[in-house]
C-alpha positions in Angstrom: 13.3 17.7 26.3 11.2 16.3 23.4 11.3 17.3 20.2 8.7 15.5 18.2 9.8 16.8 14.7 13.5 15.6 14.9 13.0 11.6 14.3 16.5 10.2 13.7 14.6 7.1 12.8 12.8 7.7 9.7 15.4 10.0 8.3 17.8 6.4 8.8 14.5 4.6 7.2 15.2 7.2 4.1 18.9 6.6 4.1 18.8 3.2 4.0 16.1 3.5 1.2 18.3 5.6 -1.3 21.2 2.8 -0.4 19.9 0.0 -0.5 18.3 0.7 -4.5 14.9 0.4 -3.3 14.4 3.6 -4.4 15.8 3.1 -7.7 14.0 0.0 -7.8 10.7 1.7 -7.4 11.4 4.3 -9.7 12.0 2.1 -12.4 9.2 0.6 -11.9 6.7 2.5 -11.6 3.8 4.4 -13.3 4.4 7.6 -15.1 2.3 9.4 -12.1 4.3 8.4 -9.3 8.0 8.4 -11.3 6.1 12.5 -10.8 5.3 11.7 -7.2 9.0 10.3 -6.6 10.8 13.3 -8.6 8.5 15.5 -6.4 9.9 14.0 -3.1 13.4 13.8 -4.3 12.9 17.0 -5.1 11.2 18.8 -1.8 14.0 16.6 0.1 17.0 19.0 -1.6 15.0 21.9 -1.2 15.1 20.7 2.4 18.2 20.0 3.0 19.2 23.5 1.5 17.2 24.6 4.0 18.6 22.8 6.9 22.5 23.2 5.7 21.6 27.5 6.0 20.1 26.5 9.4 22.9 24.9 9.9 25.0 27.3 9.5 23.3 30.1 10.8 22.8 27.7 14.4 27.0 27.1 14.1 28.1 30.4 13.2 25.4 32.9 14.9 28.5 34.8 16.7 30.0 35.2 13.8 27.2 36.8 12.2 26.4 38.8 14.6 29.8 40.2 14.8 30.0 40.7 11.0 26.4 42.7 11.4 28.3 44.3 14.5 30.9 45.5 12.1 33.8 43.9 14.8 36.6 42.1 12.6 37.7 39.2 14.2 40.9 39.3 13.1 42.4 41.8 15.5 
């Protein structure tokens, strides 16, 4: 199955960019407009990370959510 939007290589590039200090260097040496663009990108990335976390939680615990919605007590 091909999942074109699942691109682990791109995520790894971003991780390396952050971990290497290159992002910090680029930010420190950027114009004010570029600094704003970097900060906007990071804010969007953090928002996306929150959405990814919520989605993963929902997918992983789907059965538990379904039971809770149906009022099933999983402790008994």
